[in-house]
N, C-alpha and C positions, 0 to 999 in steps of 0.2 A: 595927699595931693599927687604923689608919684603914681600910685595905683590908678587914680582917676584919669591921669594923663595917658597912661598905657591903655586903659580900657577905651578912652575916647579915640585914640589913634587906631585901635582895632576896629571900632565901629566905622570910622571913616574909610579904612582900608576895605572893609566889607562892602560899603556903599560904592566905592570905586570899582570893586570887582563886579558888582551888579551892572554898573555903567559900562564896563569893559565888555561884559557878556552881551548886553543889549546892543552896544555899538557894533560889535563883531557880527552879530546876527543880522542886523539891519544893513551892514555894509555889503552883504551878499546881493543886495538890490542896488541897481545903478543909481537910483534917485536918492540914495541915502549917503551921499558923499560928505555932507556936513558933519553928521555924527560919527562917520568913519574916522575923521581927523582926531577925534577924542580918544580913540582906542589906545594908541601908543602912549600918549601922555598919562592916561588913566593907569596903565600898567606900570609905568615908571614911578608915578606918585604912590601907587599902592605898595610897591616894594619899599619906598622910603618910610611910609607910615608903619608897615608891619615890622620893619627893622627897628624903628623907634620904639614900638610896643615891646619888642623883646629886650631891648636895652633897658627899658624901665623895669622889666621883671628881673633882669640881672642886678640892677641897682638895689631893688628890694631885698634880694638875697644877700647882696654884699653888706648892706647895713643891718641885716636880720630884722626886718620890720615885722614884728610878731602880731601886728594888727591885721596882716594879710593871711588868710587861711592857708594858702599854699605854702608860705614861708614857715608858718607855725607847725605844719604837719610834716615838713621835709627838711628842716634846718634846725640848728642849735647854736647858741652863741659860742660854745666851746669848740666848734668844729674848725679845722684848718680852712683857710680861705679858699683853696682850690676846690674843696668839697662843698663849701657854701655855694660857690658859683655852679658847680656840677649839679647841685640840688635843683637848680632852675630847670634842668631838663631830665633829672633823674626821677620823674614822676609823670603821671598821666597828663595833667593839664599843661605843664611846662613843655613836655616833649611834643605835644600837639601844636603848641604855639611855635616851637622851633620849626616843626614841619611846615606850618603855614608861612612862617617868615622866609624860610629858604625857598619855598615855592613862589612867593611874591617877588623875592629878589631875582629869582631865575626868570620870571615873566618880564620883570622890568629890564633885565639885561637883554633878553630877546628883542623887546621892543626898541631898545636903544641901539643895538648893533646889527641886527639881522637885516640884510638888504638883498639877499640872493634870491628869495622867492618872489613870485608875483604878489602884488599888494593884497589881492583878494585872498590868496592862500594864507598869507601872513596874518591877516586879520581874522580869518577862520581859526587859525592856530591859537592866537591870543584869546579868542572867544572860548575855545575848548579849555584852555588853561584857566580862564576865569570861571568856567562852569565847575571844574574840579575844585578850585579854590573856594568858591562860594559855599559849597557843601561843608568844607572844613571850618570856614568862618562861622557858619550857622551852628555847627557842632560846638565850637568854642564858646560862642556868645550865649547860646541858649541852654547848653548842657554842661559845659566844662570851663567856666569862667576862671582864668588863672589869676584874676585881680580881685576876687571876692574878698570882702572884708568880714572880720569877725565882729559880733556884737560888742565884745570886750577884748582888748589885746590879751594874748596869752602871756603868762608869767615867764614861760620858757618853751622853746620849741621841742617837738618830739624827736627830731633828728632824722637823717637819711638812713635808709637800710644799711646796716654795717657791711653787708656783702658788697654794696655799691660804693663804699668809701675806699676806693682804690683808684689810683691814677689811670689805670687802663679803662675803667668805666667812666672816667671823666671825658674820654675822647672816643670811646667805642660807639655810643649811641649817635653822636652827631655825624660820624662818617656814614653810618647806615642811613640816616635821614637824608644826607646829601645824595646817596645812591637812589633812594626811593623817589626823591623829588626829581632827579635826573630822568628817571623812568616816566614820571608824570609828564615831563616836557616832551619826551619821545612819543608818549601817548597823544599829547596835544598835536604834535606835528602829524602823526598818522591820521588823526581825526580831521584835521584841517585839510590834508591832502585828499582824503576820501570825499569830503564835502565839496571840494572844488574840482575833483577828478584830475589832480595834478601830481600823480605818483610817477616821478621821473628822477633821473640822477641829481638834478638840482635840489629836489626835496631831500634826497638821501644825504647829500653833502651838508645841508643845513642841519639835519637830524643827527648825523654821525658824531660830532663832538659831544653832544649831550649824552648819547648812548655810551660813548667811550668814557666820559667823565663819571657817569653813574656806575659803570662797571668797575672803574678804578676804586671808587669810594666803597662800593659793596665788597670788593676784594679785601681792602684794608680793614673794613669793619668786621667782616667774618674772621679774618686772620687775628685781629686784636681780641675779638670776643672769644675765640678758641683758646688763645694763650691765657686770657684772664681766667676762664673757667678751669684751665689746666692747673694754674698755680694757686688760685684763690679758693676753690671749693674743696681741695684736699683729698680728692679720691683718685688722683693720679692719671685721669684720662683727659684727652684733648677734644673729644667729640662723643656725645652721648646719644645722638639722634633725638634729643629733646624737641618737642613740637615747636618751641620758640626758636631753637637753633635752625630747625627746618624752615621756619617762617622767613629767615634771611637767606637760606640756601636756595629756595625756590625762585625768588626773583633773580638771583645771580645766574642760575641755570638758564632762565629765559633770556636774561640780558646777554649772556654769552652767545646764545644762538642768534639773537637780534643783532649783535655787534658784527658777526660774520655776514649775516644776510644783508644788512644795510651797506656793508663794504662792497659786496658784489653788485648791489644796485647802483651805488655811486660810481664804481669803476667800469662796470660792464652792462649796465641797464638790464639786469636780469633779476629774477626773484621778487618781482614787484608785489604780488599778492602775499607771498610768504613774509615779506618784510612788514607789511601792514598788520598781518595777523599776529606776528610776534610782538609788534609794538603794543597791541592790545593785550596780549597774554602777559607780557612782562609787567605792565602796570597792574593788571588784574591780580598777579601774584603778590605785588607789594601791598595792594589793598587787602587781600586775604590775610597777609601777615599782620597788617594793622589790626584787623578784626580779631585774629587769634590772640594777639598780645594784650589787647585792651578790652575785650568783651567780658573777661572774667570766667570764661569757660575752661581756661587752662590754669593749673597750679604750677608755677615755676619761679625760680629766683630771677628770671629774666622778665617776667610778665608784669604788666601794670594792671592788676585785677581791679575792675571797676564794677559798679552796680549794673544789673541787667538792663535798666532803662537806657543807660548810655551805650551799652553793648548793642541794644536794639537800634539805636540811632546809627551806629557805625554799620550795622547790617543793612539798614536801608540805603546808606550811601554806597555800600559794596554792591548791592543789587542794582542800584541806579546807574552807577558808572560802568560796571561790567556788563550788565544786561543791555544798557543803552548802546555801548560801544559794539557789542556783538551783534545787536540788531542792525546798527548802521553798517557794520561790515557785511552782514548777510544781504542787505539791500543794495549796497554799492560795489560789492566785490566783482560782480559781473561787468562793471563799467571800467575796471582796471585792466588794461591790455596786458598781454602775456609778457612782453619784453623780449629781449634777445634769447635765442635758443642756444643750447650748449650740449655737448656730448656727455654721456655718463662718465667716461674716462677723461675728466678734465678737472681743473682746480675747482670750478663751480660744483661739479659732481661730488667731489670729495667734501666740500663744505655742506652741501645738501645732506649727504649721508651723515655727517657729524651732527648737523642740526636735528635730524630725525632721532639720532641717539640721545642728544640732549633733551629733546622733547619726551622721549620715553623715560629717561631718568627723572624728569620733572613729574611725569605721571606716577612713577613709582613712589617718589617722595611724597607727593600730594596724597596718594591713596594711603600710605603708611601713617601719615599725619592725621588725616581725617577719620580713618576707620575706627580708632578707639573712641573718638568723640561720638560717632554715630551709634556704636554699640552701647555706649554708656547711656544714651537716650532711652534705650530699652532695658536698662538696669543690668547690662552685661558688661563687665569690666575685662578688657583685654589689654595686653601690653605688646607694642610693636617696637622692636629695637634692632640691634645689630644682626641677630640671626635672620631677620628678613631683609633689612636694607643692604647689608654687605654682599651676600651672594647674588641676590636678584639684581642689584645695581651693577655688579661686576659683569653680568651678561652683556650689558650695553656699554659699560665704561671701557672695557678692554678693547673691543673692536674700534671704538672711537679713538682711543689713544694710538692704536696701530695706524689708522688712517691719518691721524694728526702728524705722525712721524714722517710720512712720505707724501701726503697730499700736497703740501706747499711746493713740491718739486714738479708737479704737473703744470702744464701750460693752460692758459685760459682757453675757453671755447671747446677745444678738443685736443686729445693727446692719446698716447698709449703707454701702458705700463712697461712695454718692452724698452722704451727709451730710458727709463729710470731703473732698469733691472739691476744694474750694478749697485746703485744706492740702496735699493731694497735688500739686496744680498748683504750689504754691510750691516744694516740694521738687524736683519734676521740672524746673522752670525754672532753679533754681540749679544743678542737676547739669548740665543742657545748656549753661548759660553757662560753667561751669568747663571742661567738656569742649571747647567751642569755643575758649576762651582758650588752653588748653594745646596744642591742635593748631596754633593760629596761631603760638605761640611757638617751636615746634620739633618735631622728630621723636623720639618716645619710644616705648617698648614699650607694648603694649596693656594689660597688667595695671597698670602704674603709672598710666597715664592714667585707666583706670576707677577705680582706687583713689582718685585725687585727686577725681574727680567724686563718687563715692559718699561720700567723707569730708565734702565740702562739704554735700551733701544731708542726711546724717545729723546734722551739726553743727547745722544749722538745725532739722531735724525733732525733735531732742532736746528743744528748748525749747518746742515747740508745745503740749505738754500744760499749760504754765503760762499760755497765752493766755486772757485773760478771768477769771483768778483773782486774788484778793487775795494777793499774793506773801507777805505777812507771816503769813497764816493757812494757807498751803498746807502740807499734812502733810509732816513731815520725811522720811517714806518716799518721797513723791513727788519731793522735791528730790534724794534719793539716787538714784532711778532716772534723773532728768534728768542729773545730773552723771556718773553711771556711763556712760550712753549717749554723752554728750558726750566723755567720756574715750576711748571706743572710736573716735570720729571723730578725735580729736586724734592718737591712736596710729596710726591708719590713714593720716592725712595725713603723719606722720613717716616711716612705712614707704615709702609711695609716693614721697615726695620724695627720700628717700635713694637709692632704686632708680633713679629717673629722672634726677636731677640731679648725682649724685656724680661727682667728677673725681679721678683718681689719677695720681701722678707718682713714678716710680722713677728715682732719679738717683744718680750717683757724683760727690760734691762735695768739692773740697779746702777746707781751712780758709780762711775769708775770702771765699768765693764763695757765690752764691745759686742757688736753684731756685724756679720759679714753679709754683703749682698754683691754679687758679681765680683768685679775686681776691687771693690771698696771695703775697707775696714773702718767701721764707725764706732767711736768711743764716746759714751755719754759722760762728759766731764762734770757737769753740774746742772741743777735745775733751780731757778730763782724767780721771784716775782719781779715784774717790771710794770711801768705805767706809761701810758701815752696821753695825748691831749684829751681824749674822751673815752679811754678804755684802760683796763688793767689786764695783765696777762701772766701766765706761767710760761717762762721761756727756758727751753733746753739749750745747753751749749754742747755741740757735737764737734769732735775733732775727726775729720774724715780723711783717710789716706788712700790714694789710688796706687795700687800695686806696690805698697811699701814706701811711697814717696812722702814728701813733706805734707803734713796735714793742713787742711783748710778748715776754718771754723764756720759752722752752720748754726743758726739760731731759730729753730722752729718755735712757734708760739701757739698757745691756746688762749684766745682773747675773750674778755667779757666787756662788751660795750654797755654803757648806761644810758645812752640816748640814741635810739631806743634800746632797752635791755635785750641783749642777744649774745650768744656764745658763737664764736667762729674759730675755724682752724686756719692758721697761717703757715703754709708750707715754706720750706726753704730749699734752694737749689744750688748745686755745685755743677757748673757747666765746663765741659771739656770739648775738644774738637769732635770727639767721637760719641758724645752723648751727655746725659745729665743724671746726676744722683738727686733723687727727690726724697725729702725727709719730712715726716709729720710726727709730732709728739701728741700722745693722748693722755688719758687719765692715769693716776697712780693707783696701783693695786694695793690690796690690804697688807701684803708682805713688803711694801716699800718700793717695789720695782715700777718702772715707768714703761708705758706702752710706746713702742716705736714702730712706725710703718715706713719701710724703706723700699725704694724702687731704683733699679739701674735701667735706664732707658737709652739704649744705643741709638745715636743719630736722630733722636726725637726732635731736636732743634731744626733739622732740615725741613720739617713741616712748615714752620713759620718763615724760615729763610726763603722757602719756595713761594709762600704767599707774598712776601715783599718783592721778590723778583717778578712775579706775575703782575703786580701793580706797577712796578717800575717799567716793565715792558709796555703796559698800557699807556703810561705817561709819555714814554718816548714816541709811541705811535700817535698819541694825541698831538704832541708838539710838531711832529713831522707832518701830520695832516693839516694842522692849522697853518704851518708855513707854506705848504703847497697851495692851500686855498687863498692865502694872502697874495702869493705870487700870481695865481690865476686872476684874481680880482684886479691886481695892479696892471697886468698885461691888458685886460679888457678895458680898464680905465684909460691907459695910454692909447689903445687903438681908437677908443671913442674920441679922445682929444685930437688925435691926428685926423680923424674923419671930419671933425668940426673945422679944423684948420684948412683942410682941403676944400671943404664946402665954402668957406669964407673967401678963399682965393678964386 
């Protein structure tokens, strides 16, 4: 009964999405005022029904209803509760239902609270949102029904992929979906503004919170996913340039460019066409990522490999949304006025330069991700990894970060670098000092050395916009920018340090003996079997001492899951302020020794500290912008009331 209720709610939500689309289209005609009144209520009710459908799916996983195919193939009665619930979105059908649910809730929220845009533009936006949503409803209901019943209930569930039975993966996918859906909302705003030719600061102010929210969630999702891969997969790396990793990075790069562009449009009425184009591209990248992850053309622990038929369905949606939006942009771009002009040496100029660099980085990642897939179609297998991405990406990343360090110091409209030459000199001096220090300390690769120098300069440059200000009265949005830019410097410092200074030790150690890696002495005290709720493991007990200090106990494991059967490596970490010891235990050799793989990774945790700071900066900026918008709306409301009172007198 629960499954039938969820499916019925999904069908009703799809019907309301069709009504919302039809009403929004007809509302562009003046004589269609009656049906136009239904658009907002349809969007709100659609969000309620989609949310109800997803709650029904969660309940089915909570009670482990093995008569539902999705539960039987992705859950198990012995799984911990958190992983039972995570199983609801740890698969293809459930994750798509989560996507549709968040999209419907976002559309309902827009319909409920957004009053800044002209009604015609607002209805066009909701119509575009319904157009996107309707394709996903069709995909779910016709090709990927999450509530499908089995002819006979299963005796026991197969269970969730053991690699996904981790608390990080319980929260990583939803954050990415929130980000993707936020970009779909930005896309809908862009399409609505194009259809009604209302590309102006009001449109940008309505769009900006959604872009900023999407960017925050994407940042958190990528950060969490990176840390999960780092400690769960057992190979000691934090980024592999896996195509599925790139599938989340590409929308983030586009969203970062869009975030800065929409800010300029909202504040200075410039970059109108650029903002619309980036809105289309950002959502296009999220759709491309959806296709890569769910089409079955990729083999990855992150991917939801499905049959080619469903992959073809997604490809049709991809071509429909991207092709349709690009066609609309081509037809309507010439109707979008240029907006306010600005000098090359201005804050807008710096933002445009960095947006070009971000777009180039996006192109590099896109090419490196798709090229192996294209060659494989011709039976030629190639691998594109760090030797391509790192040096080619650095060509554009380093100039972008240098401009980021000093660009916020420039004035709007027009300025000269001569005015900020002292600040530029400070940043340059710090970079040169760090560069010299690192070269004196040892011989390291070019990219890590440049990364350390640029990170130091950016860290200082991030706080220069606060110089001379009353810090207590500085706008919250300014603090957000400062903290986000500083977070990028922190993350870059962690990346460069991990690359330059890491040490690795692969050793075969008998119980009772030690291995040395960096400043750590690691003693293998014992190896014993242990059991979990749905797995057994061989667990090593390591006593690790840093520079002869008191030992800390580490317990790496080699686990065997039985639902479904799979062997996994569970690393263990010892974290200090200046880095992490990373330990993995392997198999036992014929002579009784145990394989240990140890890494000492100086300052590696700064990568994820930086990611958190970036997201925090975005959150502060979002709160600041929302407060400003509320104040602006309150002032306008008071002025309108006073005008009415004056007219009455």
